[in-house]
C-alpha positions in Angstrom: 20.2 -23.2 -7.4 23.8 -22.8 -6.2 24.7 -20.7 -9.3 21.7 -18.4 -8.7 22.7 -17.9 -5.1 26.3 -17.0 -6.1 25.1 -14.5 -8.7 23.0 -12.8 -6.0 25.9 -12.8 -3.5 28.4 -11.4 -6.1 25.9 -8.7 -7.0 25.5 -7.5 -3.4 29.3 -7.8 -2.6 30.2 -4.3 -3.7 30.0 -1.2 -1.5 27.8 1.0 -3.7 25.4 -1.8 -4.6 25.0 -2.8 -1.0 24.1 0.8 -0.2 21.6 0.9 -3.1 20.1 -2.4 -1.9 19.7 -1.0 1.6 18.1 2.2 0.3 15.6 0.3 -1.9 14.6 -1.8 1.1 13.5 1.4 2.8 11.5 3.0 -0.1 10.8 2.9 -3.8 13.3 5.2 -5.3 14.1 6.7 -8.8 17.5 6.7 -10.4 17.7 10.5 -9.8 16.9 10.1 -6.1 19.4 7.3 -5.7 22.0 9.4 -7.5 21.3 12.3 -5.1 21.7 10.1 -2.1 24.8 8.1 -3.2 26.6 11.2 -4.5 27.7 9.4 -7.7 27.0 9.9 -11.4 23.8 8.7 -12.9 25.4 6.3 -15.4 27.4 4.7 -12.6 24.3 4.3 -10.4 22.3 3.0 -13.3 24.9 0.3 -14.0 24.9 -0.8 -10.4 21.1 -1.0 -10.4 21.1 -3.1 -13.5 23.4 -5.6 -11.8 21.1 -5.8 -8.8 18.0 -6.3 -11.0 19.7 -8.9 -13.2 20.6 -10.8 -10.0 17.0 -10.8 -8.8 17.6 -8.6 -5.8 15.8 -5.5 -7.0 12.7 -5.0 -9.2 12.6 -2.3 -11.9 9.2 -0.6 -12.2 8.6 1.9 -15.0 5.8 4.4 -14.2 5.1 6.9 -17.0 8.4 8.7 -17.8 10.0 7.6 -14.5 11.5 4.3 -13.3 11.5 3.3 -9.7 13.5 0.6 -8.0 12.3 -1.5 -5.1 13.2 -4.6 -3.2 12.4 -7.7 -5.2 9.0 -9.4 -4.6 10.7 -12.8 -5.2 10.6 -14.6 -1.9 14.1 -16.1 -2.2 15.7 -12.8 -3.2 13.9 -10.9 -0.5 15.0 -13.4 2.2 18.6 -13.2 1.1 18.5 -9.4 0.9 17.1 -9.1 4.4 19.7 -11.5 5.7 22.5 -9.5 4.2 21.2 -6.1 5.2 20.9 -7.3 8.8 24.7 -7.5 9.0 25.2 -3.8 8.2 26.2 -2.0 11.4 23.5 0.7 12.1 26.3 3.1 13.2 28.2 2.9 9.9 28.9 6.5 8.9 28.2 6.0 5.2 24.9 4.3 5.9 24.0 7.0 8.4 24.5 9.7 5.8 22.5 7.7 3.3 19.6 7.4 5.7 19.6 11.1 6.5 19.5 12.0 2.8 16.7 9.4 2.2 14.8 10.9 5.1 15.0 14.3 3.5 13.7 13.0 0.2 10.8 11.2 1.9 10.0 14.3 3.9 10.0 16.4 0.8 7.6 14.0 -0.8 5.3 14.1 2.2 5.3 17.9 2.3 4.3 18.0 -1.4 1.4 15.6 -0.7 0.4 17.4 2.4 0.4 20.7 0.5 -1.8 19.2 -2.1 -4.3 17.7 0.4 -4.5 21.0 2.3 -5.1 23.1 -0.8 -7.7 20.7 -2.2 -9.4 19.2 0.9 -12.7 20.9 0.2 -12.7 19.9 -3.5 -11.3 16.4 -3.1 -14.4 14.5 -4.2 -14.8 16.8 -7.2 -11.2 16.3 -8.3 -11.5 12.5 -7.9 -14.8 12.3 -9.9 -13.1 14.2 -12.7 -11.0 11.2 -13.4 -13.6 8.4 -13.2 -17.3 8.0 -12.7 -17.4 7.7 -8.9 -21.0 6.7 -8.8 -20.2 3.5 -10.6 -17.4 2.7 -8.2 -19.6 3.4 -5.2 -22.3 1.1 -6.5 -19.8 -1.7 -6.9 -18.4 -1.1 -3.5 -21.9 -1.1 -1.9 -22.7 -4.4 -3.6 -19.5 -6.1 -2.3 -20.2 -4.8 1.2 -23.8 -5.9 1.0 -22.7 -9.5 0.2 -20.0 -9.7 2.9 -22.0 -7.8 5.6 -19.1 -6.6 7.8 -20.0 -5.1 11.2 -16.7 -3.3 11.9 -15.0 -1.4 9.1 -11.8 0.7 9.0 -11.4 3.1 6.1 -7.7 3.9 5.7 -6.9 7.2 4.1 -10.5 8.2 4.5 -10.1 11.7 3.0 -13.5 13.4 3.0 -15.1 10.4 4.7 -17.0 9.4 1.6 -16.6 5.7 2.1 -17.9 5.9 5.7 -20.8 8.2 4.5 -21.7 5.6 1.9 -21.4 2.4 4.0 -22.0 3.8 7.5 -25.7 3.0 7.6 -25.1 -0.8 7.3 -22.2 -0.9 9.8 -22.2 -1.4 13.6 -19.1 0.7 13.7 -16.9 2.6 11.1 -13.6 4.2 11.7 -11.9 6.6 9.3 -8.1 7.0 9.5 -6.2 9.9 7.8 -3.0 11.7 8.4 -4.3 15.1 7.2 -6.1 17.2 9.7 -7.6 19.3 6.9 -9.1 16.2 5.3 -10.4 15.0 8.6 -12.0 18.4 9.2 -14.0 18.0 5.9 -14.9 14.4 6.8 -16.1 15.3 10.2 -18.5 17.8 8.7 -19.8 15.3 6.2 -20.4 12.5 8.8 -22.1 14.9 11.1 -24.3 16.1 8.3 -25.2 12.5 7.5 -26.0 11.8 11.2 -23.6 8.8 11.3 -22.9 8.6 15.0 -21.6 5.1 14.6 -18.7 6.4 12.6 -15.6 8.0 14.1 -12.4 9.6 12.7 -8.8 9.4 13.9 -5.6 11.0 12.8 -3.0 8.4 12.3 -0.4 7.0 9.9 -1.5 4.0 7.8 1.8 2.3 8.4 1.3 2.5 12.2 -2.4 2.1 12.9 -3.2 2.8 16.5 -5.5 -0.2 16.6 -5.4 -3.6 18.3 -4.8 -6.8 16.4 -7.8 -8.7 15.0 -10.2 -5.8 15.6 -12.1 -5.2 12.3 -14.0 -7.3 9.8 -13.1 -5.2 6.8 -10.6 -2.6 5.7 -11.0 -0.3 2.7 -8.3 1.7 0.9 -10.1 3.9 -1.6 -7.7 5.8 -3.9 -5.0 5.7 -1.3 -2.2 3.3 -2.4 -1.2 5.5 -5.4 0.0 8.0 -2.7 1.7 5.4 -0.6 5.5 5.2 -0.2 5.3 1.5 0.6 2.0 -0.2 -0.4 3.1 -3.6 0.8 3.9 -2.3 4.3 0.5 -0.6 4.4 -1.2 -3.9 3.5 0.8 -5.8 6.2 -0.6 -3.3 8.7 -4.1 -3.9 7.3 -3.6 -7.7 7.8 -2.6 -7.1 11.4 -5.8 -5.3 12.3 -8.2 -7.7 10.5 -9.8 -10.7 12.1 -9.5 -14.1 10.6 -11.7 -14.2 7.6 -11.8 -10.4 7.3 -11.7 -8.7 4.0 -9.5 -6.0 2.5 -10.6 -3.9 -0.5 -8.2 -1.8 -2.5 -9.9 0.6 -4.9 -7.4 2.3 -7.2 -6.4 2.9 -10.8 -5.2 0.4 -13.4 -1.8 1.4 -15.0 -2.0 4.6 -17.0 0.3 7.2 -18.6 -1.2 10.4 -17.1 2.1 11.8 -15.9 0.4 15.1 -14.9 -1.3 13.3 -12.0 2.2 12.8 -10.5 3.2 16.4 -11.2 -0.1 18.2 -10.4 -1.7 15.9 -7.8 1.2 14.3 -5.9 0.3 10.8 -7.2 3.2 8.5 -6.2 2.3 5.8 -8.6 0.6 5.7 -12.0 -1.8 2.9 -11.2 -1.2 -0.8 -10.5 -0.9 -4.0 -12.4 -3.2 -6.8 -11.1 -0.3 -9.2 -10.5 1.5 -6.5 -8.5 -1.4 -6.0 -6.1 -1.9 -9.7 -5.8 1.8 -10.2 -4.9 1.5 -7.5 -2.2 -1.6 -9.1 -0.8 -0.1 -12.6 -0.6 3.2 -11.3 0.9 1.1 -9.7 3.6 -0.6 -13.0 4.4 -3.9 -12.5 2.5 -5.6 -14.9 0.1 -6.5 -13.1 -3.2 -10.3 -13.4 -4.0 -11.2 -11.2 -6.9 -10.5 -8.2 -9.1 -13.2 -6.0 -10.6 -12.4 -3.7 -13.5 -14.5 -0.5 -14.1 -13.4 1.0 -17.3 -13.4 4.8 -17.4 -12.3 7.7 -19.6 -9.4 8.3 -19.3 -8.8 6.1 -16.2 -10.0 2.6 -15.3 -10.7 1.8 -11.6 -10.0 -1.6 -10.2 -11.4 -3.1 -7.0 -9.0 -5.8 -5.6 -10.5 -8.0 -2.9 -8.6 -10.3 -0.6 -9.3 -12.2 2.6 -7.4 -13.0 5.7 -7.3 -16.8 6.0 -9.9 -18.4 8.3 -8.3 -20.2 11.1 -9.1 -23.9 11.0 -11.3 -24.9 14.0 -9.9 -27.3 16.5 -11.0 -30.9 15.8 -13.9 -31.9 17.9 -13.8 -35.2 19.8 -15.8 -37.9 18.2 -18.9 -39.0 20.0 -19.4 -42.7 20.8 -21.8 -44.6 18.6 -25.2 -45.2 20.1 -26.1 -48.8 20.8 -27.8 -50.6 18.0 -26.1 -48.5 15.3 
């Protein structure tokens, strides 16, 4: 135990490695992006990243031909990293420059995704169905919702509003959240055409939902997380807005090697491993319930289902025994 702690401390106790640790705490970043921010050679940055990974402070995640580095999912490593990073003075000039460069990279990513959504808003469902049989996914989603019977549902990253269009008739209220005005314009037309007056739309960031705590029975993220900069942060926000016992459904791709989805369609991630999603759910506070695999050609869709823990009811006072018993 002590040796493992010392290894972690020695790994972080170097200026460049501490900078890299701070950057990967903010976002998942490739070697090229970290090299650009740090202003150092790629071999040198790669060596520092290996030390941090070997010490259990960062996780290395290959995705297609790229490799991304992120804060470790290990609870002990995460707690230690957060404690160390809390001591970095926010006004430090080197850290300030790093954050400005990181902000520029994230902004460029966002612009690329926004351009794609804007250019493809009207054809989004068509593009998505090209990769997997969407009718099969929708049938599975409908069965799950039919079993759970939620009244209040929030669909995060609603896109064209298809999830609300599908599930709206069995809901008391549905709310679609999306950051793209162009996508919301398409969704609005679709919901109006379906006559779903119990469903509404709202422009918002999935990391900062403008919703009160404990306000929904179910949240869906349909083909959203592969665009997300920080999936775990998104799931933490989902946990916040769900009531005790509420369900979260993530519908997304299993791991794949279709690199063109990143280049042509702004996919941030090439699918997810089951253990990775479970780790994110549990770190956010959920209890993992089930994973459904829907094989497709060329892509397989998974439906990950988790539940917010039900709060234990207060113990009721015991009634006195009746006479004669």
